[in-house]
N, C-alpha and C positions, 0 to 999 in steps of 0.2 A: 834549101838543098833537098833534093828528092831522096827518099829513103831507099837504101839498097839492101835488099834482103837476100839471104842465102837460098838457093833453090832447094826444095825439099827432096832429099834422096830417099831411097827405098827403106833404109833403116829407120829414119824418123817417121815415115808413114806407118811402118809396122809398129813402132812404139806408140803412135797415136791410137792404134787399134786395140791396144791392151785394155782390158776391162778389169778394174780393181776388184770387182765382185765375181769375176768369172770363176776363180778357183773354188768358190763356195757353191757353184751351181753345177758341178760336174756330177757324173753318175749316170745310171741308166735312165732313159726318158720315162716319165710317168705315163701310164696308160698303154704300155707295150702290149701288143696283141689286139688293141682296139682298131676299128676302121680308121684309115688315114684322116678322114674329115673330122672325126671326133678328136683324134690326137692333135690335129692342128688347132682346133678350138680350145682344147685344154692347155696347150702351150701358149696360145694367145692370152687366155685368161690368167695363166700363171705369170706371164711377163707383165700384163697390165696391173695385176695385184701387187707384184714386186715393185713396179715403178711408182704406184700410188703410195706404198709404204715408204719408199725412199724419198718421195716428195714431201710427205708429212714429216719425216725425220729431218730432212734438209731444212724445212721451214722452222722446225723446232730448234735446230742448231743455230738459227739466225740470232736467237737471244744470246747464245754463247759467243757468237762472232762479235756482237755489239759489246757485251760485257768484258770480253777479253781485250778488245781494242781499247775500250775506255780505261780499264785497269792498267794496261801497258803504258798508255800515254800519261796517266797519273803517276805511276811509279817511275817512269823514265824522266819525269820532270824533276826528280830528286838529284839527278846527275848534273854536273856543271854544264853550263851552256856551251862552253868551248868544245865539249864532246857530244852534246846533243845536235848541234848544227851540222857537223859532218855527216851524221847518219841521215838526216833529212835531205841534205844535199846529194848524198849518194842515191837515195830514192828518186829524187827529181832528175838527176843526171841520167839514170837508166831510162826513165820515161822519155826524156828528150832524145836520147840515142835511139831508142826503139821506134819512136814515131817519125823522126826527122832525118836520121842518119843511116841506121843499119839494124837489122834484126839478128841478134847474135844466136841464131838457132844452133849453129855448129858448136858454140861454146856450151850451150845447154846439153847438147847431145853427148859431148865428151864427159860431162859430169854424170850422166846416166850410165855411161859405159863403165865408169869407175864403180858405181853402185852395183852394176851387174856382176862385176868381178868379185866384189866384196861379199855379196849375198848369193853367189852362184850355187852354194851348197844347199840352199833352201828356196825352191822354186816360187812359192807364194810371195816371199819377200822380194824376189826379183821383180815381180809385177807391181807390188805396192810401194816399195822403197823409192823408186824414181819420183813418185808423186809427193811423198810425205817428207823425205829427208832433203833439206837444202844443203847439198853436199859441199858446194863452194863456201858457204857461210861457215859450216862446221870445220872445213880445212883451214879457213882463215883464222878462226878462233884457236885452232891448234898451233898455227904458225906464230900467232901474236906473242906468246911467252918467249919464244926463241928470239924474235926481233927485239922485244923489250929487254931481254937480258943484255944484248949488245948495244942497244940504243934506248936507254931508259929515260926517254923524254916524253913530254906531253904530246909533241908533234907526232910521235910514232903512233900513239893511241888514236890521235885525231885522224891520221891517214887510214888506219884500220877501221875506224868507225865509218868512214866514207865507203870503204870496200864492203863492210858488213851491210850497209844500206843498199848498195848497188847489187850485191849478190842475192840478198833475200828478195829484192824486187824481181830480179831475173828468174828466180825459182818460182815465185807466185804467178808471174805473168805467163810464163811458158807452161806451167802446170795447169793453169786455167785454160789456156789455149788448147792443150792436148785433150782435156776433158770435154771442152765445148765442141770439138770436131768429131766426137763419136757419133756413129750412125745409129739409127733406130732408138734414139733416146726419147721415149714417150714423155711428153710434158717437161722435157729437160730435167727429169728427175735425177738421172745419174749425175748431171752436172751440178745441180743445186746441192744434192746430198754429198757428192764427192768433194767439191771445192770447199764447202763450208767446213767439212771435217778436216780437210787438209790445212785450211787456214788456221783453225783452232790449234791443231797439233803443232804447226810451224810457229805460231805465236808462243806456245808453251816452251818449245825447244829454244827459241830465240831468247825468251826471258830467262830461261835457266842458264844459258850461256852468258848473258849479260850479268847475271848474279855472280858468276865466277870471276868477272873482270872488275866490277864496281862494288865497293862496299855499301854504297848508298842505294843500290838497286836490290830489293829483296824479292826473291821469287815467292816466298811464303806470303808476303803482303799482297803481291800481285795476284796470286791464286785466290787468296781469301776475298779480295775485293771483287774479282771476276765471278767467283761462286756466289757471293752475296747478292751482287747486282742481278745476275741471271735468275737466281732463286726468287728475288722480289718481283721481277718481270713476269715469270711463269705463274707465281702465286696470284698476281694481279689479274692476269689473263683468265686463269681458272675461276677466280672469284667473280669476274665480270660476266663470264659465260653462264655461271650458275645463277647470278642475279637476274640476267636477262631471261633465263628460262623459268 
């Protein structure tokens, strides 16, 4: 079956143009009063230096991406299989829907509008929150205690685990897509830096939420394992570099 996607409307195009780091770069242009040619070169140098810094930081964050993923899988393994499987099934279900059936761009958009309403009092958060906060996953975790109160069965949690997996996949895929389509992204620095940071924060949030649902899932253990693993990787890399030099 051919995939049917939503046509991109003006609002989604405007959202894709948002720059997470834009609010930190405001202010009067450097070199005001200098000849236009020199100002242009200074701006190009500034953008290039900032992109290089973001690229280095993004590549450094890869160690935390690996360690947080490894720690999450390890800690998640402590949960009963009857609750593990629905989460992975939800992730797979979203991938199948996204690639072969339909791109739920409108669904993602609606979630971002909710965040815009919640954080409209603080403009920087309006720009950052849509990338960082998996709004549907958070709402589902808030709804679960209500459903569990009236339907205190394992099947209830299993269904919600499926929705947790589907919703977090929705957030990560469309967040990555929005970051990837940015223009003037030198060396893809904004994408590498932005998505690795978003991924790490989302894994932390998701782990914290699971800690509230399952006794056998410990956020403290997850965080300690992730930190220890990343620390060992970075220490090994630094040691190798100094040995080679």
